[in-house]
CHARMM internal coordinates of N, CA and C (Angstrom, degrees):
IC EDIT
DIST 1 N 1 CA 1.4502
DIST 1 CA 1 C 1.5100
ANGL 1 N 1 CA 1 C 110.13
DIST 1 C 2 N 1.3105
ANGL 1 CA 1 C 2 N 117.19
DIHE 1 N 1 CA 1 C 2 N -36.75
DIST 2 N 2 CA 1.4669
ANGL 1 C 2 N 2 CA 119.69
DIHE 1 CA 1 C 2 N 2 CA 179.52
DIST 2 CA 2 C 1.5260
ANGL 2 N 2 CA 2 C 111.39
DIHE 1 C 2 N 2 CA 2 C -63.14
DIST 2 C 3 N 1.3229
ANGL 2 CA 2 C 3 N 116.14
DIHE 2 N 2 CA 2 C 3 N -40.56
DIST 3 N 3 CA 1.4667
ANGL 2 C 3 N 3 CA 120.00
DIHE 2 CA 2 C 3 N 3 CA 177.86
DIST 3 CA 3 C 1.5171
ANGL 3 N 3 CA 3 C 111.10
DIHE 2 C 3 N 3 CA 3 C -63.72
DIST 3 C 4 N 1.3150
ANGL 3 CA 3 C 4 N 116.82
DIHE 3 N 3 CA 3 C 4 N -38.83
DIST 4 N 4 CA 1.4687
ANGL 3 C 4 N 4 CA 121.23
DIHE 3 CA 3 C 4 N 4 CA 178.63
DIST 4 CA 4 C 1.5196
ANGL 4 N 4 CA 4 C 111.09
DIHE 3 C 4 N 4 CA 4 C -63.82
DIST 4 C 5 N 1.3298
ANGL 4 CA 4 C 5 N 116.76
DIHE 4 N 4 CA 4 C 5 N -42.95
DIST 5 N 5 CA 1.4651
ANGL 4 C 5 N 5 CA 120.71
DIHE 4 CA 4 C 5 N 5 CA 178.78
DIST 5 CA 5 C 1.5272
ANGL 5 N 5 CA 5 C 110.60
DIHE 4 C 5 N 5 CA 5 C -65.24
DIST 5 C 6 N 1.3173
ANGL 5 CA 5 C 6 N 116.90
DIHE 5 N 5 CA 5 C 6 N -41.60
DIST 6 N 6 CA 1.4709
ANGL 5 C 6 N 6 CA 120.35
DIHE 5 CA 5 C 6 N 6 CA 178.86
DIST 6 CA 6 C 1.5331
ANGL 6 N 6 CA 6 C 110.37
DIHE 5 C 6 N 6 CA 6 C -64.10
DIST 6 C 7 N 1.3305
ANGL 6 CA 6 C 7 N 116.76
DIHE 6 N 6 CA 6 C 7 N -42.41
DIST 7 N 7 CA 1.4651
ANGL 6 C 7 N 7 CA 120.03
DIHE 6 CA 6 C 7 N 7 CA 179.99
DIST 7 CA 7 C 1.5251
ANGL 7 N 7 CA 7 C 111.04
DIHE 6 C 7 N 7 CA 7 C -63.71
DIST 7 C 8 N 1.3208
ANGL 7 CA 7 C 8 N 117.36
DIHE 7 N 7 CA 7 C 8 N -40.95
DIST 8 N 8 CA 1.4608
ANGL 7 C 8 N 8 CA 119.94
DIHE 7 CA 7 C 8 N 8 CA 178.00
DIST 8 CA 8 C 1.5286
ANGL 8 N 8 CA 8 C 110.91
DIHE 7 C 8 N 8 CA 8 C -67.01
DIST 8 C 9 N 1.3080
ANGL 8 CA 8 C 9 N 116.14
DIHE 8 N 8 CA 8 C 9 N -36.11
DIST 9 N 9 CA 1.4557
ANGL 8 C 9 N 9 CA 119.63
DIHE 8 CA 8 C 9 N 9 CA 177.73
DIST 9 CA 9 C 1.5133
ANGL 9 N 9 CA 9 C 111.43
DIHE 8 C 9 N 9 CA 9 C -65.14
DIST 9 C 10 N 1.3430
ANGL 9 CA 9 C 10 N 116.91
DIHE 9 N 9 CA 9 C 10 N -45.47
DIST 10 N 10 CA 1.4613
ANGL 9 C 10 N 10 CA 121.13
DIHE 9 CA 9 C 10 N 10 CA 178.19
DIST 10 CA 10 C 1.5141
ANGL 10 N 10 CA 10 C 111.50
DIHE 9 C 10 N 10 CA 10 C -64.27
DIST 10 C 11 N 1.3169
ANGL 10 CA 10 C 11 N 117.11
DIHE 10 N 10 CA 10 C 11 N -32.15
DIST 11 N 11 CA 1.4718
ANGL 10 C 11 N 11 CA 121.53
DIHE 10 CA 10 C 11 N 11 CA -179.88
DIST 11 CA 11 C 1.5168
ANGL 11 N 11 CA 11 C 113.57
DIHE 10 C 11 N 11 CA 11 C -80.45
DIST 11 C 12 N 1.3379
ANGL 11 CA 11 C 12 N 116.99
DIHE 11 N 11 CA 11 C 12 N -3.53
DIST 12 N 12 CA 1.4504
ANGL 11 C 12 N 12 CA 121.14
DIHE 11 CA 11 C 12 N 12 CA 178.89
DIST 12 CA 12 C 1.5293
ANGL 12 N 12 CA 12 C 113.75
DIHE 11 C 12 N 12 CA 12 C 76.91
DIST 12 C 13 N 1.3075
ANGL 12 CA 12 C 13 N 116.94
DIHE 12 N 12 CA 12 C 13 N 18.86
DIST 13 N 13 CA 1.4679
ANGL 12 C 13 N 13 CA 121.20
DIHE 12 CA 12 C 13 N 13 CA -178.24
DIST 13 CA 13 C 1.5149
ANGL 13 N 13 CA 13 C 113.27
DIHE 12 C 13 N 13 CA 13 C -101.11
DIST 13 C 14 N 1.3109
ANGL 13 CA 13 C 14 N 117.28
DIHE 13 N 13 CA 13 C 14 N 2.28
DIST 14 N 14 CA 1.4567
ANGL 13 C 14 N 14 CA 121.41
DIHE 13 CA 13 C 14 N 14 CA -179.16
DIST 14 CA 14 C 1.5276
ANGL 14 N 14 CA 14 C 107.79
DIHE 13 C 14 N 14 CA 14 C -102.56
DIST 14 C 15 N 1.3151
ANGL 14 CA 14 C 15 N 114.98
DIHE 14 N 14 CA 14 C 15 N 94.17
DIST 15 N 15 CA 1.4700
ANGL 14 C 15 N 15 CA 122.05
DIHE 14 CA 14 C 15 N 15 CA -175.41
DIST 15 CA 15 C 1.5126
ANGL 15 N 15 CA 15 C 110.09
DIHE 14 C 15 N 15 CA 15 C -114.24
DIST 15 C 16 N 1.3280
ANGL 15 CA 15 C 16 N 118.31
DIHE 15 N 15 CA 15 C 16 N 154.55
DIST 16 N 16 CA 1.4709
ANGL 15 C 16 N 16 CA 120.63
DIHE 15 CA 15 C 16 N 16 CA 179.71
DIST 16 CA 16 C 1.5234
ANGL 16 N 16 CA 16 C 113.56
DIHE 15 C 16 N 16 CA 16 C -58.64
DIST 16 C 17 N 1.3074
ANGL 16 CA 16 C 17 N 118.25
DIHE 16 N 16 CA 16 C 17 N -34.27
DIST 17 N 17 CA 1.4738
ANGL 16 C 17 N 17 CA 119.69
DIHE 16 CA 16 C 17 N 17 CA -178.53
DIST 17 CA 17 C 1.5269
ANGL 17 N 17 CA 17 C 113.67
DIHE 16 C 17 N 17 CA 17 C -79.97
DIST 17 C 18 N 1.3245
ANGL 17 CA 17 C 18 N 117.08
DIHE 17 N 17 CA 17 C 18 N -15.16
DIST 18 N 18 CA 1.4710
ANGL 17 C 18 N 18 CA 120.91
DIHE 17 CA 17 C 18 N 18 CA 176.05
DIST 18 CA 18 C 1.5134
ANGL 18 N 18 CA 18 C 108.35
DIHE 17 C 18 N 18 CA 18 C -111.15
DIST 18 C 19 N 1.3263
ANGL 18 CA 18 C 19 N 115.98
DIHE 18 N 18 CA 18 C 19 N 86.34
DIST 19 N 19 CA 1.4470
ANGL 18 C 19 N 19 CA 122.58
DIHE 18 CA 18 C 19 N 19 CA -172.16
DIST 19 CA 19 C 1.5085
ANGL 19 N 19 CA 19 C 113.95
DIHE 18 C 19 N 19 CA 19 C -92.92
DIST 19 C 20 N 1.3091
ANGL 19 CA 19 C 20 N 119.49
DIHE 19 N 19 CA 19 C 20 N -0.77
DIST 20 N 20 CA 1.4659
ANGL 19 C 20 N 20 CA 121.45
DIHE 19 CA 19 C 20 N 20 CA -172.48
DIST 20 CA 20 C 1.5275
ANGL 20 N 20 CA 20 C 111.71
DIHE 19 C 20 N 20 CA 20 C -59.77
DIST 20 C 21 N 1.3168
ANGL 20 CA 20 C 21 N 118.30
DIHE 20 N 20 CA 20 C 21 N -38.55
DIST 21 N 21 CA 1.4637
ANGL 20 C 21 N 21 CA 121.03
DIHE 20 CA 20 C 21 N 21 CA -179.23
DIST 21 CA 21 C 1.5204
ANGL 21 N 21 CA 21 C 110.22
DIHE 20 C 21 N 21 CA 21 C -62.60
DIST 21 C 22 N 1.3101
ANGL 21 CA 21 C 22 N 117.64
DIHE 21 N 21 CA 21 C 22 N -47.63
DIST 22 N 22 CA 1.4624
ANGL 21 C 22 N 22 CA 120.66
DIHE 21 CA 21 C 22 N 22 CA -179.60
DIST 22 CA 22 C 1.5290
ANGL 22 N 22 CA 22 C 111.88
DIHE 21 C 22 N 22 CA 22 C -69.16
DIST 22 C 23 N 1.3174
ANGL 22 CA 22 C 23 N 117.20
DIHE 22 N 22 CA 22 C 23 N -39.82
DIST 23 N 23 CA 1.4625
ANGL 22 C 23 N 23 CA 120.30
DIHE 22 CA 22 C 23 N 23 CA 179.03
DIST 23 CA 23 C 1.5295
ANGL 23 N 23 CA 23 C 110.91
DIHE 22 C 23 N 23 CA 23 C -63.53
DIST 23 C 24 N 1.3311
ANGL 23 CA 23 C 24 N 117.57
DIHE 23 N 23 CA 23 C 24 N -45.39
DIST 24 N 24 CA 1.4577
ANGL 23 C 24 N 24 CA 120.65
DIHE 23 CA 23 C 24 N 24 CA 179.31
DIST 24 CA 24 C 1.5249
ANGL 24 N 24 CA 24 C 112.01
DIHE 23 C 24 N 24 CA 24 C -66.36
DIST 24 C 25 N 1.3180
ANGL 24 CA 24 C 25 N 117.29
DIHE 24 N 24 CA 24 C 25 N -36.51
DIST 25 N 25 CA 1.4689
ANGL 24 C 25 N 25 CA 120.35
DIHE 24 CA 24 C 25 N 25 CA 177.70
DIST 25 CA 25 C 1.5322
ANGL 25 N 25 CA 25 C 109.75
DIHE 24 C 25 N 25 CA 25 C -66.66
DIST 25 C 26 N 1.3158
ANGL 25 CA 25 C 26 N 117.61
DIHE 25 N 25 CA 25 C 26 N -40.00
DIST 26 N 26 CA 1.4547
ANGL 25 C 26 N 26 CA 121.06
DIHE 25 CA 25 C 26 N 26 CA 178.79
DIST 26 CA 26 C 1.5248
ANGL 26 N 26 CA 26 C 110.89
DIHE 25 C 26 N 26 CA 26 C -65.49
DIST 26 C 27 N 1.3243
ANGL 26 CA 26 C 27 N 117.40
DIHE 26 N 26 CA 26 C 27 N -43.09
DIST 27 N 27 CA 1.4717
ANGL 26 C 27 N 27 CA 120.66
DIHE 26 CA 26 C 27 N 27 CA 176.98
DIST 27 CA 27 C 1.5206
ANGL 27 N 27 CA 27 C 111.00
DIHE 26 C 27 N 27 CA 27 C -60.41
DIST 27 C 28 N 1.3241
ANGL 27 CA 27 C 28 N 117.18
DIHE 27 N 27 CA 27 C 28 N -43.73
DIST 28 N 28 CA 1.4651
ANGL 27 C 28 N 28 CA 121.30
DIHE 27 CA 27 C 28 N 28 CA -179.90
DIST 28 CA 28 C 1.5165
ANGL 28 N 28 CA 28 C 110.04
DIHE 27 C 28 N 28 CA 28 C -64.56
DIST 28 C 29 N 1.3200
ANGL 28 CA 28 C 29 N 117.02
DIHE 28 N 28 CA 28 C 29 N -42.07
DIST 29 N 29 CA 1.4756
ANGL 28 C 29 N 29 CA 121.79
DIHE 28 CA 28 C 29 N 29 CA 179.04
DIST 29 CA 29 C 1.5241
ANGL 29 N 29 CA 29 C 110.83
DIHE 28 C 29 N 29 CA 29 C -59.88
DIST 29 C 30 N 1.3247
ANGL 29 CA 29 C 30 N 117.06
DIHE 29 N 29 CA 29 C 30 N -44.92
DIST 30 N 30 CA 1.4706
ANGL 29 C 30 N 30 CA 120.45
DIHE 29 CA 29 C 30 N 30 CA -179.75
DIST 30 CA 30 C 1.5304
ANGL 30 N 30 CA 30 C 110.29
DIHE 29 C 30 N 30 CA 30 C -67.85
DIST 30 C 31 N 1.3116
ANGL 30 CA 30 C 31 N 118.30
DIHE 30 N 30 CA 30 C 31 N -39.52
DIST 31 N 31 CA 1.4664
ANGL 30 C 31 N 31 CA 120.91
DIHE 30 CA 30 C 31 N 31 CA 177.88
DIST 31 CA 31 C 1.5183
ANGL 31 N 31 CA 31 C 110.56
DIHE 30 C 31 N 31 CA 31 C -60.70
DIST 31 C 32 N 1.3161
ANGL 31 CA 31 C 32 N 117.79
DIHE 31 N 31 CA 31 C 32 N -46.80
DIST 32 N 32 CA 1.4566
ANGL 31 C 32 N 32 CA 121.31
DIHE 31 CA 31 C 32 N 32 CA -179.04
DIST 32 CA 32 C 1.5229
ANGL 32 N 32 CA 32 C 110.96
DIHE 31 C 32 N 32 CA 32 C -64.53
DIST 32 C 33 N 1.3235
ANGL 32 CA 32 C 33 N 117.78
DIHE 32 N 32 CA 32 C 33 N -38.01
DIST 33 N 33 CA 1.4557
ANGL 32 C 33 N 33 CA 121.41
DIHE 32 CA 32 C 33 N 33 CA 177.66
DIST 33 CA 33 C 1.5316
ANGL 33 N 33 CA 33 C 111.33
DIHE 32 C 33 N 33 CA 33 C -63.41
DIST 33 C 34 N 1.3361
ANGL 33 CA 33 C 34 N 115.85
DIHE 33 N 33 CA 33 C 34 N -47.42
DIST 34 N 34 CA 1.4725
ANGL 33 C 34 N 34 CA 119.25
DIHE 33 CA 33 C 34 N 34 CA 178.74
DIST 34 CA 34 C 1.5225
ANGL 34 N 34 CA 34 C 111.71
DIHE 33 C 34 N 34 CA 34 C -64.12
DIST 34 C 35 N 1.3095
ANGL 34 CA 34 C 35 N 117.01
DIHE 34 N 34 CA 34 C 35 N -38.88
DIST 35 N 35 CA 1.4529
ANGL 34 C 35 N 35 CA 120.55
DIHE 34 CA 34 C 35 N 35 CA 178.70
DIST 35 CA 35 C 1.5340
ANGL 35 N 35 CA 35 C 110.18
DIHE 34 C 35 N 35 CA 35 C -63.68
DIST 35 C 36 N 1.3241
ANGL 35 CA 35 C 36 N 117.50
DIHE 35 N 35 CA 35 C 36 N -42.52
DIST 36 N 36 CA 1.4649
ANGL 35 C 36 N 36 CA 121.23
DIHE 35 CA 35 C 36 N 36 CA 177.53
DIST 36 CA 36 C 1.5007
ANGL 36 N 36 CA 36 C 112.35
DIHE 35 C 36 N 36 CA 36 C -62.55
DIST 36 C 37 N 1.3331
ANGL 36 CA 36 C 37 N 116.97
DIHE 36 N 36 CA 36 C 37 N -41.64
DIST 37 N 37 CA 1.4651
ANGL 36 C 37 N 37 CA 120.08
DIHE 36 CA 36 C 37 N 37 CA 177.28
DIST 37 CA 37 C 1.5264
ANGL 37 N 37 CA 37 C 111.78
DIHE 36 C 37 N 37 CA 37 C -64.19
DIST 37 C 38 N 1.3194
ANGL 37 CA 37 C 38 N 116.20
DIHE 37 N 37 CA 37 C 38 N -41.03
DIST 38 N 38 CA 1.4704
ANGL 37 C 38 N 38 CA 119.90
DIHE 37 CA 37 C 38 N 38 CA 177.75
DIST 38 CA 38 C 1.5133
ANGL 38 N 38 CA 38 C 111.53
DIHE 37 C 38 N 38 CA 38 C -62.65
DIST 38 C 39 N 1.3149
ANGL 38 CA 38 C 39 N 116.58
DIHE 38 N 38 CA 38 C 39 N -41.48
DIST 39 N 39 CA 1.4688
ANGL 38 C 39 N 39 CA 120.56
DIHE 38 CA 38 C 39 N 39 CA 178.60
DIST 39 CA 39 C 1.5259
ANGL 39 N 39 CA 39 C 110.95
DIHE 38 C 39 N 39 CA 39 C -66.44
DIST 39 C 40 N 1.3138
ANGL 39 CA 39 C 40 N 117.65
DIHE 39 N 39 CA 39 C 40 N -31.57
DIST 40 N 40 CA 1.4566
ANGL 39 C 40 N 40 CA 120.34
DIHE 39 CA 39 C 40 N 40 CA 179.30
DIST 40 CA 40 C 1.5170
ANGL 40 N 40 CA 40 C 111.95
DIHE 39 C 40 N 40 CA 40 C -78.42
DIST 40 C 41 N 1.3301
ANGL 40 CA 40 C 41 N 118.34
DIHE 40 N 40 CA 40 C 41 N -33.07
DIST 41 N 41 CA 1.4609
ANGL 40 C 41 N 41 CA 121.87
DIHE 40 CA 40 C 41 N 41 CA -173.15
DIST 41 CA 41 C 1.5332
ANGL 41 N 41 CA 41 C 112.60
DIHE 40 C 41 N 41 CA 41 C -91.06
DIST 41 C 42 N 1.3105
ANGL 41 CA 41 C 42 N 118.39
DIHE 41 N 41 CA 41 C 42 N -42.03
DIST 42 N 42 CA 1.4549
ANGL 41 C 42 N 42 CA 120.21
DIHE 41 CA 41 C 42 N 42 CA -174.19
DIST 42 CA 42 C 1.5419
ANGL 42 N 42 CA 42 C 114.27
DIHE 41 C 42 N 42 CA 42 C -58.93
DIST 42 C 43 N 1.3122
ANGL 42 CA 42 C 43 N 119.98
DIHE 42 N 42 CA 42 C 43 N -43.79
DIST 43 N 43 CA 1.4608
ANGL 42 C 43 N 43 CA 117.44
DIHE 42 CA 42 C 43 N 43 CA 178.54
DIST 43 CA 43 C 1.5339
ANGL 43 N 43 CA 43 C 113.01
DIHE 42 C 43 N 43 CA 43 C -62.13
DIST 43 C 44 N 1.2983
ANGL 43 CA 43 C 44 N 117.35
DIHE 43 N 43 CA 43 C 44 N -32.80
DIST 44 N 44 CA 1.4701
ANGL 43 C 44 N 44 CA 120.49
DIHE 43 CA 43 C 44 N 44 CA 178.14
DIST 44 CA 44 C 1.5280
ANGL 44 N 44 CA 44 C 111.35
DIHE 43 C 44 N 44 CA 44 C -69.53
DIST 44 C 45 N 1.3280
ANGL 44 CA 44 C 45 N 116.81
DIHE 44 N 44 CA 44 C 45 N -34.74
DIST 45 N 45 CA 1.4448
ANGL 44 C 45 N 45 CA 120.47
DIHE 44 CA 44 C 45 N 45 CA 179.01
DIST 45 CA 45 C 1.5457
ANGL 45 N 45 CA 45 C 112.00
DIHE 44 C 45 N 45 CA 45 C -74.70
DIST 45 C 46 N 1.3078
ANGL 45 CA 45 C 46 N 116.10
DIHE 45 N 45 CA 45 C 46 N -32.47
DIST 46 N 46 CA 1.4609
ANGL 45 C 46 N 46 CA 120.51
DIHE 45 CA 45 C 46 N 46 CA -176.93
DIST 46 CA 46 C 1.5134
ANGL 46 N 46 CA 46 C 114.09
DIHE 45 C 46 N 46 CA 46 C -86.89
DIST 46 C 47 N 1.3254
ANGL 46 CA 46 C 47 N 117.23
DIHE 46 N 46 CA 46 C 47 N -14.47
DIST 47 N 47 CA 1.4531
ANGL 46 C 47 N 47 CA 120.96
DIHE 46 CA 46 C 47 N 47 CA -177.86
DIST 47 CA 47 C 1.5181
ANGL 47 N 47 CA 47 C 112.00
DIHE 46 C 47 N 47 CA 47 C -85.88
END
COOR INIT
IC SEED 1 N 1 CA 1 C
IC BUILD
């Protein structure tokens, strides 16, 4: 996702009024973070 955002920025397509790229990247980042925390915590709780 970071590479995609950088490519759009270099291409001049990352504008303040078109926030979808940044919003979707932020949502994906938070999802991956929560998934990683769940993977780290659940085995400890179940063991």
